[in-house]
DOMIMAR-466050 format. One record per residue (C-alpha): residue number from 1; x, y, z. Coordinates in steps of 0.05 Angstrom, whole numbers. Each point is the difference from the previous one (the first is absolute). Example, Ala and Ser with C-alpha at 12.3 -4.5 7.8 and 13.67 -1.06 7.14 Angstrom:
<recs>
+-----+--------+--------+--------+
: num :      X :      Y :      Z :
+-----+--------+--------+--------+
:   1 :    246 :    -90 :    156 :
:   2 :     27 :     69 :    -13 :
+-----+--------+--------+--------+
</recs>
This chain:
<recs>
+-----+--------+--------+--------+
: num :      X :      Y :      Z :
+-----+--------+--------+--------+
:   1 :    416 :   -305 :    350 :
:   2 :    -22 :     52 :    -54 :
:   3 :     53 :    -30 :    -47 :
:   4 :    -36 :    -66 :      0 :
:   5 :    -67 :     29 :    -19 :
:   6 :    -35 :     -6 :    -67 :
:   7 :      9 :     67 :    -37 :
:   8 :    -71 :      3 :    -29 :
:   9 :    -58 :    -40 :     29 :
:  10 :    -67 :      1 :    -37 :
:  11 :    -59 :     -6 :     48 :
:  12 :    -64 :    -24 :    -33 :
:  13 :     35 :    -34 :    -58 :
:  14 :    -60 :    -45 :    -16 :
:  15 :    -47 :     59 :    -11 :
:  16 :    -11 :     31 :    -69 :
:  17 :     47 :     59 :     11 :
:  18 :     51 :    -41 :     37 :
:  19 :      4 :    -53 :    -54 :
:  20 :     11 :     53 :    -53 :
:  21 :     58 :     29 :     41 :
:  22 :     41 :    -64 :     -3 :
:  23 :     26 :     10 :    -71 :
:  24 :     24 :     70 :     18 :
:  25 :     34 :    -26 :     64 :
:  26 :     35 :    -52 :    -42 :
:  27 :     23 :     51 :    -52 :
:  28 :     14 :     62 :     41 :
:  29 :     36 :    -35 :     57 :
:  30 :     55 :    -18 :    -49 :
:  31 :      0 :     58 :    -50 :
:  32 :     47 :     60 :      2 :
:  33 :     54 :    -44 :     31 :
:  34 :    -42 :    -15 :     61 :
:  35 :      0 :    -66 :     38 :
:  36 :    -59 :      7 :     47 :
:  37 :    -33 :    -61 :     32 :
:  38 :    -75 :     -5 :      0 :
:  39 :    -54 :    -45 :     29 :
:  40 :    -75 :     -7 :      8 :
:  41 :    -45 :      0 :     61 :
:  42 :    -71 :    -21 :     12 :
:  43 :    -47 :    -45 :     40 :
:  44 :      4 :    -63 :    -42 :
:  45 :     66 :    -34 :    -17 :
:  46 :    -35 :    -43 :    -52 :
:  47 :    -29 :     60 :    -36 :
:  48 :     66 :     38 :      3 :
:  49 :     36 :    -60 :    -31 :
:  50 :    -54 :     -4 :    -54 :
:  51 :      6 :     73 :    -19 :
:  52 :     76 :     -4 :     -3 :
:  53 :     -3 :    -61 :    -43 :
:  54 :    -52 :     31 :    -46 :
:  55 :     37 :     66 :    -10 :
:  56 :     66 :    -36 :     -4 :
:  57 :    -25 :    -41 :    -59 :
:  58 :    -24 :     63 :    -36 :
:  59 :     68 :     32 :     10 :
:  60 :     38 :    -65 :    -13 :
:  61 :     34 :     10 :     67 :
:  62 :     11 :    -48 :     59 :
:  63 :    -31 :     29 :     63 :
:  64 :      7 :    -63 :     43 :
:  65 :     52 :     33 :     45 :
:  66 :    -38 :     66 :      9 :
:  67 :    -11 :      9 :     75 :
:  68 :    -72 :     -9 :     24 :
:  69 :    -23 :     32 :     65 :
:  70 :    -65 :    -23 :     32 :
:  71 :    -38 :     55 :     36 :
:  72 :    -69 :     10 :     31 :
:  73 :    -16 :     73 :    -12 :
:  74 :    -50 :     -2 :     58 :
:  75 :     53 :    -21 :     50 :
:  76 :     48 :     53 :     25 :
:  77 :     54 :    -50 :     21 :
:  78 :     -2 :    -33 :    -68 :
:  79 :      6 :     68 :    -34 :
:  80 :     59 :     18 :     44 :
:  81 :     37 :    -64 :    -19 :
:  82 :    -14 :     14 :    -74 :
:  83 :     25 :     71 :      4 :
:  84 :     64 :    -23 :     34 :
:  85 :     15 :    -44 :    -61 :
:  86 :      4 :     60 :    -48 :
:  87 :     34 :     66 :    -14 :
:  88 :    -58 :     28 :    -40 :
:  89 :    -72 :    -27 :      0 :
:  90 :    -43 :     12 :    -62 :
:  91 :    -70 :     -3 :     28 :
:  92 :    -55 :    -20 :    -50 :
:  93 :    -52 :    -18 :     53 :
:  94 :    -58 :     49 :     -2 :
:  95 :    -47 :     32 :     15 :
:  96 :     54 :     34 :     41 :
:  97 :    -53 :     32 :     44 :
:  98 :    -11 :    -68 :     31 :
:  99 :     66 :    -37 :    -13 :
: 100 :     54 :     53 :     -6 :
: 101 :     13 :     30 :     68 :
: 102 :     22 :    -65 :     34 :
: 103 :     50 :    -14 :    -56 :
: 104 :     30 :     70 :      5 :
: 105 :      7 :     -5 :     76 :
: 106 :     34 :    -68 :     -6 :
: 107 :     48 :     27 :    -52 :
: 108 :     19 :     60 :     41 :
: 109 :     11 :    -43 :     62 :
: 110 :     45 :    -46 :    -41 :
: 111 :     39 :     56 :    -32 :
: 112 :    -28 :    -20 :    -68 :
: 113 :    -19 :     49 :    -56 :
: 114 :    -72 :     -4 :    -27 :
: 115 :    -31 :     19 :    -67 :
: 116 :    -71 :    -11 :    -24 :
: 117 :    -48 :     19 :    -55 :
: 118 :    -54 :     31 :     43 :
: 119 :    -46 :     52 :    -31 :
: 120 :    -35 :     13 :     67 :
: 121 :     14 :     70 :     28 :
: 122 :    -28 :    -16 :     70 :
: 123 :     48 :    -59 :      7 :
: 124 :     61 :     37 :    -28 :
: 125 :    -10 :     63 :     41 :
: 126 :    -16 :    -38 :     64 :
: 127 :     63 :    -40 :     -8 :
: 128 :     40 :     65 :     -9 :
: 129 :    -35 :     31 :     61 :
: 130 :     10 :    -60 :     46 :
: 131 :     63 :    -34 :    -25 :
: 132 :     46 :     54 :    -29 :
: 133 :     40 :     11 :     64 :
: 134 :      8 :    -74 :     14 :
: 135 :     24 :    -11 :    -72 :
: 136 :     50 :     58 :      6 :
: 137 :     28 :    -28 :     65 :
: 138 :     10 :    -68 :    -33 :
: 139 :     26 :     29 :    -66 :
: 140 :    -56 :    -36 :    -37 :
: 141 :    -32 :     26 :    -64 :
: 142 :    -75 :    -10 :     -7 :
: 143 :    -26 :     21 :    -68 :
: 144 :    -71 :    -11 :    -24 :
: 145 :    -34 :     16 :    -67 :
: 146 :     58 :    -34 :    -38 :
: 147 :    -43 :    -23 :    -59 :
: 148 :    -45 :     28 :    -53 :
: 149 :    -23 :     53 :      1 :
: 150 :     37 :     37 :     55 :
: 151 :     72 :    -16 :    -22 :
: 152 :    -12 :     28 :    -71 :
: 153 :    -38 :     60 :     27 :
: 154 :     45 :     17 :     59 :
: 155 :     66 :    -12 :    -36 :
: 156 :    -29 :     32 :    -63 :
: 157 :     -2 :     66 :     37 :
: 158 :     72 :    -10 :     22 :
: 159 :     20 :    -16 :    -72 :
: 160 :    -36 :     63 :    -25 :
: 161 :     35 :     43 :     52 :
: 162 :     68 :    -29 :    -20 :
: 163 :    -13 :     16 :    -73 :
: 164 :    -31 :     69 :     10 :
: 165 :     44 :     60 :    -12 :
: 166 :    -21 :     39 :     62 :
: 167 :    -47 :     -8 :     59 :
: 168 :    -67 :    -36 :     -7 :
: 169 :    -62 :     29 :     32 :
: 170 :    -49 :    -54 :    -18 :
: 171 :     -7 :    -67 :    -34 :
: 172 :    -66 :    -31 :    -24 :
: 173 :     -2 :    -74 :    -16 :
: 174 :    -49 :    -30 :    -50 :
: 175 :     -7 :    -76 :      5 :
: 176 :    -25 :    -41 :    -60 :
: 177 :    -12 :    -75 :     -3 :
: 178 :    -17 :    -44 :    -60 :
: 179 :      9 :    -69 :    -30 :
: 180 :     41 :    -14 :    -62 :
: 181 :    -38 :    -35 :    -56 :
: 182 :    -68 :    -29 :     11 :
: 183 :    -24 :      6 :     72 :
: 184 :     -8 :    -66 :     36 :
: 185 :    -58 :    -15 :     46 :
: 186 :     12 :    -13 :     74 :
: 187 :     28 :     39 :     59 :
: 188 :     60 :     45 :     -9 :
: 189 :     21 :      6 :     74 :
: 190 :     -1 :    -48 :     58 :
: 191 :    -51 :     -1 :     55 :
: 192 :     48 :     25 :     54 :
: 193 :      5 :     68 :    -34 :
: 194 :    -76 :      5 :     -1 :
: 195 :     -5 :    -19 :     73 :
: 196 :     52 :     53 :     18 :
: 197 :    -39 :     53 :    -39 :
: 198 :    -66 :    -18 :     34 :
: 199 :     29 :      5 :     70 :
: 200 :     43 :     60 :    -17 :
: 201 :    -58 :     43 :    -23 :
: 202 :    -44 :    -25 :     57 :
: 203 :     50 :     26 :     50 :
: 204 :     26 :     61 :    -38 :
: 205 :    -24 :     45 :     57 :
: 206 :     56 :    -28 :     43 :
: 207 :     52 :     36 :    -41 :
: 208 :    -16 :     70 :     27 :
: 209 :     19 :    -18 :     71 :
: 210 :     61 :    -41 :    -22 :
: 211 :     27 :     58 :    -40 :
: 212 :    -12 :     50 :     56 :
: 213 :     46 :    -41 :     44 :
: 214 :     50 :    -19 :    -55 :
: 215 :      6 :     70 :    -29 :
: 216 :    -16 :     50 :     56 :
: 217 :     33 :     56 :    -38 :
: 218 :    -28 :     20 :    -68 :
: 219 :     47 :     16 :    -58 :
: 220 :      2 :     72 :    -22 :
: 221 :    -50 :     20 :    -54 :
: 222 :     38 :      9 :    -65 :
: 223 :    -25 :     41 :    -59 :
: 224 :    -28 :    -10 :    -51 :
: 225 :    -43 :    -51 :     35 :
: 226 :    -17 :    -63 :    -39 :
: 227 :    -75 :     -9 :      1 :
: 228 :    -33 :    -69 :      1 :
: 229 :    -53 :     -5 :    -54 :
: 230 :    -55 :    -44 :     28 :
: 231 :    -45 :     -1 :    -61 :
: 232 :     18 :    -40 :    -62 :
: 233 :     37 :     44 :    -50 :
: 234 :     39 :     -1 :    -64 :
: 235 :     75 :     12 :      3 :
: 236 :     47 :     27 :    -53 :
: 237 :     52 :    -52 :     23 :
: 238 :    -38 :    -64 :    -13 :
: 239 :    -56 :    -24 :    -45 :
: 240 :    -63 :    -14 :     40 :
: 241 :    -37 :     20 :     63 :
: 242 :     41 :     10 :     64 :
: 243 :    -32 :    -19 :     67 :
: 244 :     32 :      3 :     69 :
: 245 :     36 :    -66 :     14 :
: 246 :    -23 :    -30 :     67 :
: 247 :     63 :    -42 :     12 :
: 248 :     57 :     11 :     49 :
: 249 :     47 :     36 :    -48 :
: 250 :    -13 :     71 :     21 :
: 251 :      8 :    -16 :     74 :
: 252 :     65 :    -38 :    -15 :
: 253 :     28 :     56 :    -42 :
: 254 :    -18 :     53 :     52 :
: 255 :     38 :    -40 :     53 :
: 256 :     60 :     -1 :    -46 :
: 257 :     -3 :     74 :    -13 :
: 258 :     -5 :     14 :     74 :
: 259 :     62 :    -42 :     12 :
: 260 :     39 :     38 :    -55 :
: 261 :    -22 :     66 :     32 :
: 262 :     17 :    -18 :     71 :
: 263 :     64 :    -41 :    -11 :
: 264 :     29 :     22 :    -67 :
: 265 :    -25 :     72 :      6 :
: 266 :    -33 :     -1 :    -68 :
: 267 :    -62 :     39 :    -20 :
: 268 :    -57 :    -51 :      2 :
: 269 :    -33 :    -15 :    -66 :
: 270 :    -76 :      4 :      0 :
: 271 :    -31 :    -63 :    -31 :
: 272 :    -66 :    -21 :    -31 :
: 273 :    -21 :    -68 :    -27 :
: 274 :    -54 :    -15 :    -51 :
: 275 :    -26 :    -61 :    -36 :
: 276 :    -14 :      6 :    -74 :
: 277 :    -64 :    -27 :    -30 :
: 278 :     -1 :     -2 :    -76 :
: 279 :    -75 :      7 :    -16 :
: 280 :    -58 :     37 :     30 :
: 281 :    -40 :    -65 :      5 :
: 282 :     55 :    -33 :     41 :
: 283 :      2 :     62 :     43 :
: 284 :    -74 :     -8 :     14 :
: 285 :      8 :    -74 :     17 :
: 286 :     60 :     15 :     45 :
: 287 :    -41 :     54 :     36 :
: 288 :    -58 :    -48 :     12 :
: 289 :     44 :    -57 :     26 :
: 290 :     41 :     48 :     41 :
: 291 :    -62 :     30 :     33 :
: 292 :    -28 :    -69 :     17 :
: 293 :     67 :    -24 :     26 :
: 294 :      9 :     62 :     44 :
: 295 :    -71 :     -6 :     27 :
: 296 :      4 :    -74 :     17 :
: 297 :     66 :      7 :     37 :
: 298 :    -35 :     43 :     53 :
: 299 :    -43 :    -58 :     25 :
: 300 :     17 :    -69 :     26 :
: 301 :    -50 :    -36 :    -46 :
: 302 :     26 :     42 :    -58 :
: 303 :     72 :    -21 :     13 :
: 304 :    -23 :    -72 :      4 :
: 305 :    -33 :      6 :    -68 :
: 306 :     63 :     31 :    -30 :
: 307 :     44 :    -54 :     29 :
: 308 :    -46 :    -57 :    -19 :
: 309 :    -14 :     23 :    -72 :
: 310 :     60 :     39 :    -25 :
: 311 :    -12 :    -19 :    -73 :
: 312 :    -69 :     33 :      2 :
: 313 :     21 :     65 :     34 :
: 314 :     64 :      9 :    -41 :
: 315 :    -29 :    -18 :    -68 :
: 316 :     43 :    -62 :     -2 :
: 317 :     67 :     34 :     14 :
: 318 :      6 :    -35 :     67 :
: 319 :    -20 :    -71 :     19 :
: 320 :     15 :    -52 :     53 :
: 321 :     32 :    -39 :    -56 :
: 322 :     73 :     15 :    -17 :
: 323 :     12 :     40 :    -64 :
: 324 :     25 :    -41 :    -58 :
: 325 :     74 :      7 :    -18 :
: 326 :    -21 :     15 :    -72 :
: 327 :    -43 :     58 :     22 :
: 328 :     48 :     33 :     48 :
: 329 :     57 :     -3 :    -50 :
: 330 :    -41 :     40 :    -50 :
: 331 :     -8 :     57 :     49 :
: 332 :     36 :     66 :    -12 :
: 333 :      5 :     62 :     45 :
: 334 :     24 :     70 :    -16 :
: 335 :      8 :     59 :     47 :
: 336 :      8 :     67 :    -34 :
: 337 :     30 :     52 :     47 :
: 338 :     -9 :     75 :    -12 :
: 339 :     44 :     46 :     40 :
: 340 :      5 :     76 :      6 :
: 341 :     53 :     42 :     33 :
: 342 :     54 :     52 :     -8 :
: 343 :     69 :      2 :    -33 :
: 344 :     27 :     42 :     57 :
: 345 :     16 :    -32 :     68 :
: 346 :    -11 :     39 :     64 :
: 347 :     48 :     -2 :     58 :
: 348 :    -45 :    -27 :     55 :
: 349 :    -50 :    -57 :     -2 :
: 350 :    -53 :     45 :     30 :
: 351 :      9 :     58 :    -49 :
: 352 :    -61 :     17 :    -42 :
: 353 :      3 :     16 :    -73 :
: 354 :    -30 :     67 :    -20 :
: 355 :    -11 :    -18 :    -73 :
: 356 :    -41 :    -54 :    -36 :
: 357 :     32 :    -66 :    -20 :
: 358 :     42 :      9 :    -63 :
: 359 :     16 :    -71 :    -20 :
: 360 :    -36 :    -67 :     -8 :
: 361 :     21 :    -72 :     -9 :
: 362 :    -38 :    -62 :    -22 :
: 363 :     25 :    -70 :     18 :
: 364 :    -26 :    -71 :     -5 :
: 365 :      7 :    -64 :     39 :
: 366 :    -24 :    -61 :    -37 :
: 367 :     -1 :    -76 :      8 :
: 368 :    -36 :    -65 :    -11 :
: 369 :    -39 :    -45 :     47 :
: 370 :     -8 :     54 :     53 :
: 371 :    -29 :    -43 :     55 :
: 372 :     48 :    -59 :     -3 :
: 373 :     57 :     20 :    -46 :
: 374 :     16 :     73 :     18 :
: 375 :    -21 :    -12 :     72 :
: 376 :     45 :    -61 :      9 :
: 377 :     62 :     30 :    -33 :
: 378 :    -10 :     64 :     41 :
: 379 :     -7 :    -39 :     65 :
: 380 :     60 :    -44 :    -12 :
: 381 :     44 :     59 :    -21 :
: 382 :    -22 :     38 :     63 :
: 383 :     26 :    -58 :     41 :
: 384 :     63 :     -5 :    -42 :
: 385 :     14 :     75 :     11 :
: 386 :     -3 :    -10 :     75 :
: 387 :     45 :    -61 :     -4 :
: 388 :     53 :     32 :    -45 :
: 389 :     -5 :     77 :      1 :
: 390 :     -9 :     19 :     73 :
: 391 :     52 :     55 :     -9 :
: 392 :    -47 :     36 :    -49 :
: 393 :    -60 :     -3 :     46 :
: 394 :    -19 :     43 :     61 :
: 395 :     54 :     -1 :     53 :
: 396 :    -45 :    -32 :     51 :
: 397 :    -51 :    -56 :     -4 :
: 398 :    -74 :     17 :      8 :
: 399 :    -67 :     -4 :    -34 :
: 400 :      4 :     32 :    -69 :
: 401 :    -38 :     10 :    -64 :
: 402 :     34 :    -28 :    -63 :
: 403 :     28 :     66 :    -27 :
: 404 :     26 :     21 :     68 :
: 405 :     36 :    -67 :      7 :
: 406 :     25 :    -11 :    -71 :
: 407 :      6 :     68 :    -35 :
: 408 :     77 :     -2 :      0 :
: 409 :      7 :    -74 :    -17 :
: 410 :      4 :    -33 :    -69 :
: 411 :    -73 :    -25 :      3 :
: 412 :    -25 :     45 :    -57 :
: 413 :     57 :    -24 :    -44 :
: 414 :    -14 :    -73 :     16 :
: 415 :    -75 :      9 :     -9 :
: 416 :     16 :     28 :    -69 :
: 417 :     40 :    -62 :    -15 :
: 418 :    -56 :    -46 :     23 :
: 419 :    -61 :     24 :    -37 :
: 420 :    -23 :     62 :     39 :
: 421 :     25 :     58 :    -42 :
: 422 :      9 :     73 :     21 :
: 423 :      4 :     52 :    -56 :
: 424 :     -3 :     75 :    -10 :
: 425 :    -48 :     17 :    -57 :
: 426 :     10 :     76 :     -1 :
: 427 :     26 :     60 :     38 :
: 428 :    -14 :     71 :    -21 :
: 429 :    -12 :     72 :     22 :
: 430 :    -71 :     20 :     20 :
+-----+--------+--------+--------+
</recs>
């Protein structure tokens, strides 16, 4: 019976991301008058008990009665039994390219909703291509990219549109990362993220065929067209050099904008995403490491080198060792969003403006500990929204991007209350 199921089940609770989700499950399952049940799932009962005991001590909470579900992620029957125990599965087991599909299929078959923190476009778009209809038939929501940096980026555009007095034509995001105080040595991000990046870039050519099947009809070309600037450049919006950001954000945001166009009949917002490098010397280093990384992903021996020696090829940012709690807690992210559009609204979503944009807006999304603080609160809140605000989500289940799923829920408000802040910095005439 669905009523007997655990509301929120964290899969991969003994991993670095999973472990950092537990405090947010404990807090957010009971905040705002909620009374959601939660549990943990993984391969080893002993390790799951240990992580619950460890986090429980830190929080001065008794987790002895928290449900524990044993699952072998390589066994379809085991996954099916796990999925049948929950209403929403929070999947922290990556790389999703290798481990994600089977979990999604098990969840859909069991009528269980699924959220994850994937930043892998091939996985996300393949799941949408192959599982969207099955999810719709079951009334199941499957939402990927529910962590940093896609939740702040994707919902940042939604926030900017909500605050803009008119119609937005384009939004450009500028991502900055730094550490507060004296920088600590050691890796900043766990090995799983590095592994996902290596395999993602190695198989990036798969995306073209996936997208042809997923989106057979192109969106209309709206003017003025937002141009992608490939070369490093200075921006008036942020201090530093802006370079194209190679992550999944742009693909996620474009899926959201397509949904808003096709379902909500809104003019799609053109999007661009850049990473900000403060000094020219760091820009040179980034270019060198980026070139080597891109070259090595093209060959089997190169990928092996990258996977065996991440600390060398990432200048110490990634390692097979877990990041220290002290280091990750010093991390800060900031996304500055610059939007342009018009005060006047046109009647039809396909109408073209005959005059230049006449208004601009600058917003900011900011938070601490992007990889394991912002990511974990965003993932848990995504699951909470499905569990508690289904009436504010799309009318049917399916495979969605975060903004498409959660734009009308209270997730931005709750992110604001839990350390991921959304602000408007300025809005003025051009």
